[in-house]
Each structure stands twice: as C-alpha cells, then as structure tokens.
mmCIF file as Biopython writes it, N, C-alpha, C and O atoms, coordinates in Angstrom:
data_model
#
loop_
_atom_site.group_PDB
_atom_site.id
_atom_site.type_symbol
_atom_site.label_atom_id
_atom_site.label_alt_id
_atom_site.label_comp_id
_atom_site.label_asym_id
_atom_site.label_entity_id
_atom_site.label_seq_id
_atom_site.pdbx_PDB_ins_code
_atom_site.Cartn_x
_atom_site.Cartn_y
_atom_site.Cartn_z
_atom_site.occupancy
_atom_site.B_iso_or_equiv
_atom_site.auth_seq_id
_atom_site.auth_asym_id
_atom_site.pdbx_PDB_model_num
ATOM 1   N N  . MET A ? 1  ? 9.895   25.859  17.207  1.0 0.0 1  A 1 
ATOM 2   C CA . MET A ? 1  ? 9.141   24.651  16.901  1.0 0.0 1  A 1 
ATOM 3   C C  . MET A ? 1  ? 10.009  23.702  16.097  1.0 0.0 1  A 1 
ATOM 4   O O  . MET A ? 1  ? 10.658  24.099  15.129  1.0 0.0 1  A 1 
ATOM 5   N N  . ASP A ? 2  ? 10.013  22.464  16.502  1.0 0.0 2  A 1 
ATOM 6   C CA . ASP A ? 2  ? 10.816  21.438  15.841  1.0 0.0 2  A 1 
ATOM 7   C C  . ASP A ? 2  ? 10.023  20.828  14.686  1.0 0.0 2  A 1 
ATOM 8   O O  . ASP A ? 2  ? 8.914   20.335  14.887  1.0 0.0 2  A 1 
ATOM 9   N N  . ASP A ? 3  ? 10.582  20.861  13.491  1.0 0.0 3  A 1 
ATOM 10  C CA . ASP A ? 3  ? 9.912   20.312  12.316  1.0 0.0 3  A 1 
ATOM 11  C C  . ASP A ? 3  ? 10.115  18.812  12.159  1.0 0.0 3  A 1 
ATOM 12  O O  . ASP A ? 3  ? 9.460   18.186  11.326  1.0 0.0 3  A 1 
ATOM 13  N N  . ASP A ? 4  ? 11.007  18.230  12.941  1.0 0.0 4  A 1 
ATOM 14  C CA . ASP A ? 4  ? 11.273  16.804  12.836  1.0 0.0 4  A 1 
ATOM 15  C C  . ASP A ? 4  ? 10.261  16.034  13.669  1.0 0.0 4  A 1 
ATOM 16  O O  . ASP A ? 4  ? 10.366  15.964  14.893  1.0 0.0 4  A 1 
ATOM 17  N N  . VAL A ? 5  ? 9.283   15.460  12.985  1.0 0.0 5  A 1 
ATOM 18  C CA . VAL A ? 5  ? 8.245   14.689  13.655  1.0 0.0 5  A 1 
ATOM 19  C C  . VAL A ? 5  ? 8.392   13.244  13.228  1.0 0.0 5  A 1 
ATOM 20  O O  . VAL A ? 5  ? 8.443   12.939  12.037  1.0 0.0 5  A 1 
ATOM 21  N N  . ILE A ? 6  ? 8.459   12.378  14.186  1.0 0.0 6  A 1 
ATOM 22  C CA . ILE A ? 6  ? 8.566   10.948  13.903  1.0 0.0 6  A 1 
ATOM 23  C C  . ILE A ? 6  ? 7.337   10.270  14.483  1.0 0.0 6  A 1 
ATOM 24  O O  . ILE A ? 6  ? 7.032   10.403  15.668  1.0 0.0 6  A 1 
ATOM 25  N N  . ILE A ? 7  ? 6.648   9.550   13.632  1.0 0.0 7  A 1 
ATOM 26  C CA . ILE A ? 7  ? 5.482   8.796   14.069  1.0 0.0 7  A 1 
ATOM 27  C C  . ILE A ? 7  ? 5.824   7.322   13.930  1.0 0.0 7  A 1 
ATOM 28  O O  . ILE A ? 7  ? 6.160   6.852   12.842  1.0 0.0 7  A 1 
ATOM 29  N N  . GLU A ? 8  ? 5.740   6.611   15.015  1.0 0.0 8  A 1 
ATOM 30  C CA . GLU A ? 8  ? 6.035   5.181   14.991  1.0 0.0 8  A 1 
ATOM 31  C C  . GLU A ? 8  ? 4.736   4.396   15.088  1.0 0.0 8  A 1 
ATOM 32  O O  . GLU A ? 8  ? 3.851   4.723   15.878  1.0 0.0 8  A 1 
ATOM 33  N N  . VAL A ? 9  ? 4.641   3.358   14.274  1.0 0.0 9  A 1 
ATOM 34  C CA . VAL A ? 9  ? 3.484   2.466   14.326  1.0 0.0 9  A 1 
ATOM 35  C C  . VAL A ? 9  ? 3.993   1.034   14.440  1.0 0.0 9  A 1 
ATOM 36  O O  . VAL A ? 9  ? 5.102   0.713   14.014  1.0 0.0 9  A 1 
ATOM 37  N N  . THR A ? 10 ? 3.171   0.197   15.015  1.0 0.0 10 A 1 
ATOM 38  C CA . THR A ? 10 ? 3.522   -1.213  15.091  1.0 0.0 10 A 1 
ATOM 39  C C  . THR A ? 10 ? 3.301   -1.852  13.726  1.0 0.0 10 A 1 
ATOM 40  O O  . THR A ? 10 ? 2.675   -1.262  12.846  1.0 0.0 10 A 1 
ATOM 41  N N  . ARG A ? 11 ? 3.813   -3.041  13.564  1.0 0.0 11 A 1 
ATOM 42  C CA . ARG A ? 11 ? 3.606   -3.769  12.306  1.0 0.0 11 A 1 
ATOM 43  C C  . ARG A ? 11 ? 2.116   -3.985  12.066  1.0 0.0 11 A 1 
ATOM 44  O O  . ARG A ? 11 ? 1.643   -3.833  10.939  1.0 0.0 11 A 1 
ATOM 45  N N  . GLU A ? 12 ? 1.382   -4.331  13.098  1.0 0.0 12 A 1 
ATOM 46  C CA . GLU A ? 12 ? -0.056  -4.561  12.948  1.0 0.0 12 A 1 
ATOM 47  C C  . GLU A ? 12 ? -0.783  -3.277  12.549  1.0 0.0 12 A 1 
ATOM 48  O O  . GLU A ? 12 ? -1.707  -3.314  11.737  1.0 0.0 12 A 1 
ATOM 49  N N  . GLU A ? 13 ? -0.376  -2.154  13.111  1.0 0.0 13 A 1 
ATOM 50  C CA . GLU A ? 13 ? -0.986  -0.873  12.729  1.0 0.0 13 A 1 
ATOM 51  C C  . GLU A ? 13 ? -0.693  -0.552  11.260  1.0 0.0 13 A 1 
ATOM 52  O O  . GLU A ? 13 ? -1.558  -0.056  10.539  1.0 0.0 13 A 1 
ATOM 53  N N  . TRP A ? 14 ? 0.532   -0.843  10.832  1.0 0.0 14 A 1 
ATOM 54  C CA . TRP A ? 14 ? 0.913   -0.618  9.427   1.0 0.0 14 A 1 
ATOM 55  C C  . TRP A ? 14 ? 0.066   -1.488  8.508   1.0 0.0 14 A 1 
ATOM 56  O O  . TRP A ? 14 ? -0.457  -1.014  7.499   1.0 0.0 14 A 1 
ATOM 57  N N  . LEU A ? 15 ? -0.065  -2.754  8.858   1.0 0.0 15 A 1 
ATOM 58  C CA . LEU A ? 15 ? -0.849  -3.674  8.031   1.0 0.0 15 A 1 
ATOM 59  C C  . LEU A ? 15 ? -2.315  -3.245  7.983   1.0 0.0 15 A 1 
ATOM 60  O O  . LEU A ? 15 ? -2.943  -3.301  6.926   1.0 0.0 15 A 1 
ATOM 61  N N  . ALA A ? 16 ? -2.856  -2.823  9.111   1.0 0.0 16 A 1 
ATOM 62  C CA . ALA A ? 16 ? -4.245  -2.365  9.150   1.0 0.0 16 A 1 
ATOM 63  C C  . ALA A ? 16 ? -4.427  -1.140  8.259   1.0 0.0 16 A 1 
ATOM 64  O O  . ALA A ? 16 ? -5.436  -1.023  7.563   1.0 0.0 16 A 1 
ATOM 65  N N  . GLY A ? 17 ? -3.467  -0.237  8.277   1.0 0.0 17 A 1 
ATOM 66  C CA . GLY A ? 17 ? -3.525  0.938   7.412   1.0 0.0 17 A 1 
ATOM 67  C C  . GLY A ? 17 ? -3.455  0.561   5.941   1.0 0.0 17 A 1 
ATOM 68  O O  . GLY A ? 17 ? -4.163  1.133   5.112   1.0 0.0 17 A 1 
ATOM 69  N N  . CYS A ? 18 ? -2.602  -0.399  5.620   1.0 0.0 18 A 1 
ATOM 70  C CA . CYS A ? 18 ? -2.503  -0.883  4.235   1.0 0.0 18 A 1 
ATOM 71  C C  . CYS A ? 18 ? -3.821  -1.498  3.788   1.0 0.0 18 A 1 
ATOM 72  O O  . CYS A ? 18 ? -4.290  -1.246  2.678   1.0 0.0 18 A 1 
ATOM 73  N N  . ARG A ? 19 ? -4.414  -2.306  4.659   1.0 0.0 19 A 1 
ATOM 74  C CA . ARG A ? 19 ? -5.707  -2.931  4.333   1.0 0.0 19 A 1 
ATOM 75  C C  . ARG A ? 19 ? -6.783  -1.869  4.084   1.0 0.0 19 A 1 
ATOM 76  O O  . ARG A ? 19 ? -7.556  -1.975  3.131   1.0 0.0 19 A 1 
ATOM 77  N N  . ARG A ? 20 ? -6.829  -0.854  4.938   1.0 0.0 20 A 1 
ATOM 78  C CA . ARG A ? 20 ? -7.825  0.223   4.767   1.0 0.0 20 A 1 
ATOM 79  C C  . ARG A ? 20 ? -7.621  0.960   3.454   1.0 0.0 20 A 1 
ATOM 80  O O  . ARG A ? 20 ? -8.580  1.220   2.727   1.0 0.0 20 A 1 
ATOM 81  N N  . ALA A ? 21 ? -6.383  1.295   3.151   1.0 0.0 21 A 1 
ATOM 82  C CA . ALA A ? 21 ? -6.088  2.024   1.918   1.0 0.0 21 A 1 
ATOM 83  C C  . ALA A ? 21 ? -6.474  1.202   0.688   1.0 0.0 21 A 1 
ATOM 84  O O  . ALA A ? 21 ? -7.047  1.734   -0.262  1.0 0.0 21 A 1 
ATOM 85  N N  . LEU A ? 22 ? -6.163  -0.080  0.708   1.0 0.0 22 A 1 
ATOM 86  C CA . LEU A ? 22 ? -6.536  -0.954  -0.402  1.0 0.0 22 A 1 
ATOM 87  C C  . LEU A ? 22 ? -8.051  -1.062  -0.526  1.0 0.0 22 A 1 
ATOM 88  O O  . LEU A ? 22 ? -8.592  -0.998  -1.630  1.0 0.0 22 A 1 
ATOM 89  N N  . ALA A ? 23 ? -8.731  -1.225  0.595   1.0 0.0 23 A 1 
ATOM 90  C CA . ALA A ? 23 ? -10.197 -1.328  0.586   1.0 0.0 23 A 1 
ATOM 91  C C  . ALA A ? 23 ? -10.816 -0.043  0.028   1.0 0.0 23 A 1 
ATOM 92  O O  . ALA A ? 23 ? -11.791 -0.096  -0.722  1.0 0.0 23 A 1 
ATOM 93  N N  . ASN A ? 24 ? -10.252 1.100   0.391   1.0 0.0 24 A 1 
ATOM 94  C CA . ASN A ? 24 ? -10.769 2.370   -0.116  1.0 0.0 24 A 1 
ATOM 95  C C  . ASN A ? 24 ? -10.674 2.456   -1.633  1.0 0.0 24 A 1 
ATOM 96  O O  . ASN A ? 24 ? -11.484 3.127   -2.272  1.0 0.0 24 A 1 
ATOM 97  N N  . LEU A ? 25 ? -9.692  1.784   -2.205  1.0 0.0 25 A 1 
ATOM 98  C CA . LEU A ? 25 ? -9.528  1.769   -3.668  1.0 0.0 25 A 1 
ATOM 99  C C  . LEU A ? 25 ? -10.231 0.595   -4.319  1.0 0.0 25 A 1 
ATOM 100 O O  . LEU A ? 25 ? -10.304 0.515   -5.545  1.0 0.0 25 A 1 
ATOM 101 N N  . GLY A ? 26 ? -10.753 -0.321  -3.507  1.0 0.0 26 A 1 
ATOM 102 C CA . GLY A ? 26 ? -11.421 -1.500  -4.060  1.0 0.0 26 A 1 
ATOM 103 C C  . GLY A ? 26 ? -10.451 -2.478  -4.690  1.0 0.0 26 A 1 
ATOM 104 O O  . GLY A ? 26 ? -10.790 -3.169  -5.651  1.0 0.0 26 A 1 
ATOM 105 N N  . LEU A ? 27 ? -9.234  -2.537  -4.143  1.0 0.0 27 A 1 
ATOM 106 C CA . LEU A ? 27 ? -8.193  -3.417  -4.678  1.0 0.0 27 A 1 
ATOM 107 C C  . LEU A ? 27 ? -7.673  -4.349  -3.601  1.0 0.0 27 A 1 
ATOM 108 O O  . LEU A ? 27 ? -7.744  -4.044  -2.410  1.0 0.0 27 A 1 
ATOM 109 N N  . THR A ? 28 ? -7.152  -5.478  -4.026  1.0 0.0 28 A 1 
ATOM 110 C CA . THR A ? 28 ? -6.357  -6.306  -3.134  1.0 0.0 28 A 1 
ATOM 111 C C  . THR A ? 28 ? -4.901  -5.928  -3.357  1.0 0.0 28 A 1 
ATOM 112 O O  . THR A ? 28 ? -4.557  -5.279  -4.345  1.0 0.0 28 A 1 
ATOM 113 N N  . TYR A ? 29 ? -4.048  -6.346  -2.420  1.0 0.0 29 A 1 
ATOM 114 C CA . TYR A ? 29 ? -2.624  -6.083  -2.614  1.0 0.0 29 A 1 
ATOM 115 C C  . TYR A ? 29 ? -2.128  -6.800  -3.865  1.0 0.0 29 A 1 
ATOM 116 O O  . TYR A ? 29 ? -1.315  -6.256  -4.612  1.0 0.0 29 A 1 
ATOM 117 N N  . SER A ? 30 ? -2.609  -8.005  -4.094  1.0 0.0 30 A 1 
ATOM 118 C CA . SER A ? 30 ? -2.191  -8.769  -5.278  1.0 0.0 30 A 1 
ATOM 119 C C  . SER A ? 30 ? -2.531  -8.026  -6.555  1.0 0.0 30 A 1 
ATOM 120 O O  . SER A ? 30 ? -1.731  -8.001  -7.491  1.0 0.0 30 A 1 
ATOM 121 N N  . GLU A ? 31 ? -3.705  -7.423  -6.606  1.0 0.0 31 A 1 
ATOM 122 C CA . GLU A ? 31 ? -4.099  -6.659  -7.795  1.0 0.0 31 A 1 
ATOM 123 C C  . GLU A ? 31 ? -3.210  -5.427  -7.961  1.0 0.0 31 A 1 
ATOM 124 O O  . GLU A ? 31 ? -2.781  -5.109  -9.070  1.0 0.0 31 A 1 
ATOM 125 N N  . LEU A ? 32 ? -2.940  -4.744  -6.865  1.0 0.0 32 A 1 
ATOM 126 C CA . LEU A ? 32 ? -2.078  -3.563  -6.926  1.0 0.0 32 A 1 
ATOM 127 C C  . LEU A ? 32 ? -0.670  -3.949  -7.370  1.0 0.0 32 A 1 
ATOM 128 O O  . LEU A ? 32 ? -0.066  -3.273  -8.204  1.0 0.0 32 A 1 
ATOM 129 N N  . GLU A ? 33 ? -0.158  -5.029  -6.812  1.0 0.0 33 A 1 
ATOM 130 C CA . GLU A ? 33 ? 1.180   -5.501  -7.177  1.0 0.0 33 A 1 
ATOM 131 C C  . GLU A ? 33 ? 1.225   -5.888  -8.652  1.0 0.0 33 A 1 
ATOM 132 O O  . GLU A ? 33 ? 2.212   -5.610  -9.333  1.0 0.0 33 A 1 
ATOM 133 N N  . ARG A ? 34 ? 0.182   -6.517  -9.144  1.0 0.0 34 A 1 
ATOM 134 C CA . ARG A ? 34 ? 0.127   -6.917  -10.558 1.0 0.0 34 A 1 
ATOM 135 C C  . ARG A ? 34 ? 0.168   -5.683  -11.457 1.0 0.0 34 A 1 
ATOM 136 O O  . ARG A ? 34 ? 0.839   -5.687  -12.489 1.0 0.0 34 A 1 
ATOM 137 N N  . GLN A ? 35 ? -0.539  -4.644  -11.074 1.0 0.0 35 A 1 
ATOM 138 C CA . GLN A ? 35 ? -0.495  -3.411  -11.869 1.0 0.0 35 A 1 
ATOM 139 C C  . GLN A ? 35 ? 0.919   -2.856  -11.915 1.0 0.0 35 A 1 
ATOM 140 O O  . GLN A ? 35 ? 1.366   -2.369  -12.953 1.0 0.0 35 A 1 
ATOM 141 N N  . ALA A ? 36 ? 1.613   -2.928  -10.806 1.0 0.0 36 A 1 
ATOM 142 C CA . ALA A ? 36 ? 2.981   -2.397  -10.746 1.0 0.0 36 A 1 
ATOM 143 C C  . ALA A ? 36 ? 3.946   -3.241  -11.564 1.0 0.0 36 A 1 
ATOM 144 O O  . ALA A ? 36 ? 4.837   -2.702  -12.220 1.0 0.0 36 A 1 
ATOM 145 N N  . ARG A ? 37 ? 3.781   -4.539  -11.533 1.0 0.0 37 A 1 
ATOM 146 C CA . ARG A ? 37 ? 4.765   -5.425  -12.160 1.0 0.0 37 A 1 
ATOM 147 C C  . ARG A ? 37 ? 4.382   -5.844  -13.579 1.0 0.0 37 A 1 
ATOM 148 O O  . ARG A ? 37 ? 5.171   -5.663  -14.506 1.0 0.0 37 A 1 
ATOM 149 N N  . ASP A ? 38 ? 3.203   -6.393  -13.758 1.0 0.0 38 A 1 
ATOM 150 C CA . ASP A ? 38 ? 2.802   -6.932  -15.055 1.0 0.0 38 A 1 
ATOM 151 C C  . ASP A ? 38 ? 2.453   -5.855  -16.065 1.0 0.0 38 A 1 
ATOM 152 O O  . ASP A ? 38 ? 2.667   -6.024  -17.265 1.0 0.0 38 A 1 
ATOM 153 N N  . ARG A ? 39 ? 1.921   -4.764  -15.581 1.0 0.0 39 A 1 
ATOM 154 C CA . ARG A ? 39 ? 1.508   -3.693  -16.486 1.0 0.0 39 A 1 
ATOM 155 C C  . ARG A ? 39 ? 2.586   -2.633  -16.605 1.0 0.0 39 A 1 
ATOM 156 O O  . ARG A ? 39 ? 2.360   -1.574  -17.192 1.0 0.0 39 A 1 
ATOM 157 N N  . GLY A ? 40 ? 3.736   -2.907  -16.060 1.0 0.0 40 A 1 
ATOM 158 C CA . GLY A ? 40 ? 4.856   -1.980  -16.184 1.0 0.0 40 A 1 
ATOM 159 C C  . GLY A ? 40 ? 4.608   -0.630  -15.525 1.0 0.0 40 A 1 
ATOM 160 O O  . GLY A ? 40 ? 5.065   0.407   -16.004 1.0 0.0 40 A 1 
ATOM 161 N N  . GLY A ? 41 ? 3.884   -0.666  -14.431 1.0 0.0 41 A 1 
ATOM 162 C CA . GLY A ? 41 ? 3.621   0.581   -13.736 1.0 0.0 41 A 1 
ATOM 163 C C  . GLY A ? 41 ? 2.468   1.373   -14.320 1.0 0.0 41 A 1 
ATOM 164 O O  . GLY A ? 41 ? 2.279   2.543   -13.990 1.0 0.0 41 A 1 
ATOM 165 N N  . ASN A ? 42 ? 1.697   0.732   -15.191 1.0 0.0 42 A 1 
ATOM 166 C CA . ASN A ? 42 ? 0.523   1.377   -15.767 1.0 0.0 42 A 1 
ATOM 167 C C  . ASN A ? 42 ? -0.666  1.107   -14.846 1.0 0.0 42 A 1 
ATOM 168 O O  . ASN A ? 42 ? -1.407  0.144   -15.044 1.0 0.0 42 A 1 
ATOM 169 N N  . PHE A ? 43 ? -0.839  1.957   -13.846 1.0 0.0 43 A 1 
ATOM 170 C CA . PHE A ? 43 ? -1.862  1.759   -12.833 1.0 0.0 43 A 1 
ATOM 171 C C  . PHE A ? 43 ? -3.215  2.207   -13.346 1.0 0.0 43 A 1 
ATOM 172 O O  . PHE A ? 43 ? -3.308  3.069   -14.221 1.0 0.0 43 A 1 
ATOM 173 N N  . GLU A ? 44 ? -4.267  1.612   -12.793 1.0 0.0 44 A 1 
ATOM 174 C CA . GLU A ? 44 ? -5.609  1.971   -13.246 1.0 0.0 44 A 1 
ATOM 175 C C  . GLU A ? 44 ? -6.065  3.329   -12.722 1.0 0.0 44 A 1 
ATOM 176 O O  . GLU A ? 44 ? -7.062  3.871   -13.199 1.0 0.0 44 A 1 
ATOM 177 N N  . SER A ? 45 ? -5.347  3.884   -11.745 1.0 0.0 45 A 1 
ATOM 178 C CA . SER A ? 45 ? -5.673  5.226   -11.262 1.0 0.0 45 A 1 
ATOM 179 C C  . SER A ? 45 ? -4.427  5.855   -10.646 1.0 0.0 45 A 1 
ATOM 180 O O  . SER A ? 45 ? -3.473  5.170   -10.277 1.0 0.0 45 A 1 
ATOM 181 N N  . ALA A ? 46 ? -4.469  7.168   -10.548 1.0 0.0 46 A 1 
ATOM 182 C CA . ALA A ? 46 ? -3.374  7.882   -9.891  1.0 0.0 46 A 1 
ATOM 183 C C  . ALA A ? 46 ? -3.295  7.484   -8.422  1.0 0.0 46 A 1 
ATOM 184 O O  . ALA A ? 46 ? -2.205  7.407   -7.853  1.0 0.0 46 A 1 
ATOM 185 N N  . GLN A ? 47 ? -4.452  7.232   -7.806  1.0 0.0 47 A 1 
ATOM 186 C CA . GLN A ? 47 ? -4.480  6.836   -6.399  1.0 0.0 47 A 1 
ATOM 187 C C  . GLN A ? 47 ? -3.809  5.483   -6.200  1.0 0.0 47 A 1 
ATOM 188 O O  . GLN A ? 47 ? -3.110  5.277   -5.208  1.0 0.0 47 A 1 
ATOM 189 N N  . ALA A ? 48 ? -4.016  4.557   -7.139  1.0 0.0 48 A 1 
ATOM 190 C CA . ALA A ? 48 ? -3.362  3.251   -7.051  1.0 0.0 48 A 1 
ATOM 191 C C  . ALA A ? 48 ? -1.851  3.419   -7.150  1.0 0.0 48 A 1 
ATOM 192 O O  . ALA A ? 48 ? -1.102  2.760   -6.429  1.0 0.0 48 A 1 
ATOM 193 N N  . HIS A ? 49 ? -1.409  4.284   -8.027  1.0 0.0 49 A 1 
ATOM 194 C CA . HIS A ? 49 ? 0.024   4.529   -8.179  1.0 0.0 49 A 1 
ATOM 195 C C  . HIS A ? 49 ? 0.606   5.106   -6.893  1.0 0.0 49 A 1 
ATOM 196 O O  . HIS A ? 49 ? 1.662   4.666   -6.438  1.0 0.0 49 A 1 
ATOM 197 N N  . VAL A ? 50 ? -0.070  6.081   -6.310  1.0 0.0 50 A 1 
ATOM 198 C CA . VAL A ? 50 ? 0.395   6.691   -5.065  1.0 0.0 50 A 1 
ATOM 199 C C  . VAL A ? 50 ? 0.454   5.653   -3.954  1.0 0.0 50 A 1 
ATOM 200 O O  . VAL A ? 50 ? 1.398   5.636   -3.164  1.0 0.0 50 A 1 
ATOM 201 N N  . LEU A ? 51 ? -0.551  4.790   -3.891  1.0 0.0 51 A 1 
ATOM 202 C CA . LEU A ? 51 ? -0.541  3.757   -2.851  1.0 0.0 51 A 1 
ATOM 203 C C  . LEU A ? 51 ? 0.628   2.808   -3.049  1.0 0.0 51 A 1 
ATOM 204 O O  . LEU A ? 51 ? 1.278   2.424   -2.076  1.0 0.0 51 A 1 
ATOM 205 N N  . TRP A ? 52 ? 0.911   2.423   -4.284  1.0 0.0 52 A 1 
ATOM 206 C CA . TRP A ? 52 ? 2.048   1.535   -4.527  1.0 0.0 52 A 1 
ATOM 207 C C  . TRP A ? 52 ? 3.348   2.207   -4.093  1.0 0.0 52 A 1 
ATOM 208 O O  . TRP A ? 52 ? 4.197   1.573   -3.466  1.0 0.0 52 A 1 
ATOM 209 N N  . VAL A ? 53 ? 3.504   3.474   -4.420  1.0 0.0 53 A 1 
ATOM 210 C CA . VAL A ? 53 ? 4.706   4.200   -4.001  1.0 0.0 53 A 1 
ATOM 211 C C  . VAL A ? 53 ? 4.794   4.216   -2.477  1.0 0.0 53 A 1 
ATOM 212 O O  . VAL A ? 53 ? 5.884   4.129   -1.911  1.0 0.0 53 A 1 
ATOM 213 N N  . SER A ? 54 ? 3.650   4.328   -1.821  1.0 0.0 54 A 1 
ATOM 214 C CA . SER A ? 54 ? 3.624   4.406   -0.362  1.0 0.0 54 A 1 
ATOM 215 C C  . SER A ? 54 ? 3.905   3.077   0.319   1.0 0.0 54 A 1 
ATOM 216 O O  . SER A ? 54 ? 4.648   3.028   1.300   1.0 0.0 54 A 1 
ATOM 217 N N  . ILE A ? 55 ? 3.318   1.996   -0.191  1.0 0.0 55 A 1 
ATOM 218 C CA . ILE A ? 55 ? 3.461   0.714   0.510   1.0 0.0 55 A 1 
ATOM 219 C C  . ILE A ? 55 ? 4.316   -0.290  -0.235  1.0 0.0 55 A 1 
ATOM 220 O O  . ILE A ? 55 ? 4.931   -1.158  0.385   1.0 0.0 55 A 1 
ATOM 221 N N  . GLY A ? 56 ? 4.366   -0.189  -1.559  1.0 0.0 56 A 1 
ATOM 222 C CA . GLY A ? 56 ? 5.207   -1.034  -2.387  1.0 0.0 56 A 1 
ATOM 223 C C  . GLY A ? 56 ? 5.494   -2.412  -1.848  1.0 0.0 56 A 1 
ATOM 224 O O  . GLY A ? 56 ? 4.575   -3.183  -1.575  1.0 0.0 56 A 1 
ATOM 225 N N  . ASP A ? 57 ? 6.741   -2.719  -1.697  1.0 0.0 57 A 1 
ATOM 226 C CA . ASP A ? 57 ? 7.156   -4.046  -1.236  1.0 0.0 57 A 1 
ATOM 227 C C  . ASP A ? 57 ? 7.287   -4.127  0.283   1.0 0.0 57 A 1 
ATOM 228 O O  . ASP A ? 57 ? 8.015   -4.977  0.796   1.0 0.0 57 A 1 
ATOM 229 N N  . SER A ? 58 ? 6.591   -3.253  1.005   1.0 0.0 58 A 1 
ATOM 230 C CA . SER A ? 58 ? 6.698   -3.270  2.461   1.0 0.0 58 A 1 
ATOM 231 C C  . SER A ? 58 ? 5.802   -4.318  3.111   1.0 0.0 58 A 1 
ATOM 232 O O  . SER A ? 58 ? 5.917   -4.582  4.308   1.0 0.0 58 A 1 
ATOM 233 N N  . VAL A ? 59 ? 4.914   -4.913  2.327   1.0 0.0 59 A 1 
ATOM 234 C CA . VAL A ? 59 ? 4.007   -5.941  2.838   1.0 0.0 59 A 1 
ATOM 235 C C  . VAL A ? 59 ? 3.922   -7.071  1.832   1.0 0.0 59 A 1 
ATOM 236 O O  . VAL A ? 59 ? 4.450   -6.971  0.725   1.0 0.0 59 A 1 
ATOM 237 N N  . THR A ? 60 ? 3.265   -8.130  2.216   1.0 0.0 60 A 1 
ATOM 238 C CA . THR A ? 60 ? 2.985   -9.227  1.293   1.0 0.0 60 A 1 
ATOM 239 C C  . THR A ? 60 ? 1.492   -9.502  1.310   1.0 0.0 60 A 1 
ATOM 240 O O  . THR A ? 60 ? 0.793   -9.140  2.257   1.0 0.0 60 A 1 
ATOM 241 N N  . ALA A ? 61 ? 1.014   -10.141 0.262   1.0 0.0 61 A 1 
ATOM 242 C CA . ALA A ? 61 ? -0.399  -10.519 0.212   1.0 0.0 61 A 1 
ATOM 243 C C  . ALA A ? 61 ? -0.755  -11.418 1.382   1.0 0.0 61 A 1 
ATOM 244 O O  . ALA A ? 61 ? -1.840  -11.303 1.952   1.0 0.0 61 A 1 
ATOM 245 N N  . GLU A ? 62 ? 0.152   -12.309 1.742   1.0 0.0 62 A 1 
ATOM 246 C CA . GLU A ? 62 ? -0.102  -13.227 2.844   1.0 0.0 62 A 1 
ATOM 247 C C  . GLU A ? 62 ? -0.260  -12.478 4.170   1.0 0.0 62 A 1 
ATOM 248 O O  . GLU A ? 62 ? -1.141  -12.807 4.965   1.0 0.0 62 A 1 
ATOM 249 N N  . GLU A ? 63 ? 0.582   -11.482 4.409   1.0 0.0 63 A 1 
ATOM 250 C CA . GLU A ? 63 ? 0.469   -10.703 5.634   1.0 0.0 63 A 1 
ATOM 251 C C  . GLU A ? 63 ? -0.868  -9.979  5.730   1.0 0.0 63 A 1 
ATOM 252 O O  . GLU A ? 63 ? -1.390  -9.749  6.822   1.0 0.0 63 A 1 
ATOM 253 N N  . LEU A ? 64 ? -1.413  -9.623  4.569   1.0 0.0 64 A 1 
ATOM 254 C CA . LEU A ? 64 ? -2.676  -8.888  4.525   1.0 0.0 64 A 1 
ATOM 255 C C  . LEU A ? 64 ? -3.876  -9.830  4.522   1.0 0.0 64 A 1 
ATOM 256 O O  . LEU A ? 64 ? -5.020  -9.383  4.453   1.0 0.0 64 A 1 
ATOM 257 N N  . GLY A ? 65 ? -3.617  -11.115 4.596   1.0 0.0 65 A 1 
ATOM 258 C CA . GLY A ? 65 ? -4.701  -12.086 4.666   1.0 0.0 65 A 1 
ATOM 259 C C  . GLY A ? 65 ? -5.316  -12.464 3.341   1.0 0.0 65 A 1 
ATOM 260 O O  . GLY A ? 65 ? -6.463  -12.907 3.288   1.0 0.0 65 A 1 
ATOM 261 N N  . GLU A ? 66 ? -4.562  -12.293 2.268   1.0 0.0 66 A 1 
ATOM 262 C CA . GLU A ? 66 ? -5.089  -12.661 0.946   1.0 0.0 66 A 1 
ATOM 263 C C  . GLU A ? 66 ? -4.781  -14.104 0.624   1.0 0.0 66 A 1 
ATOM 264 O O  . GLU A ? 66 ? -5.148  -14.589 -0.447  1.0 0.0 66 A 1 
#
C-alpha cells in the first residue's frame, strides 16, 4: 500500500472549504487575520489557531467575499 496520497482541489474548492471552516468558527477571515497579526498570535480559541495555521496567508478577505 502506498502511503503517498495527493489530493488536488481547485482554487474555488479551496476557497469554499476556507469559507466553511470560518463559518463553523463564527469568524470572518479578517477577524482571524487580526487575531494572528494584531494580537500577536493570541487566538480566541485553539480551533482558530489551527485554522490560521492551515489557511494562513493562502487566501485574502476579498477572495472570500468579505
């Protein structure tokens, strides 16, 4: 069995996933980004921190429709 699994998604699929993850946390990307930058990485939850690590600077608020 090959352990190397590659999953490819389109840009739109990635953005949709980012939107869902943010909605699940009740945050906008701008709010998440502010926690990362203005608060020095002091996130309001562990889940917010994990999401930032996952999506970080891979998207923009504008791309997400904010």
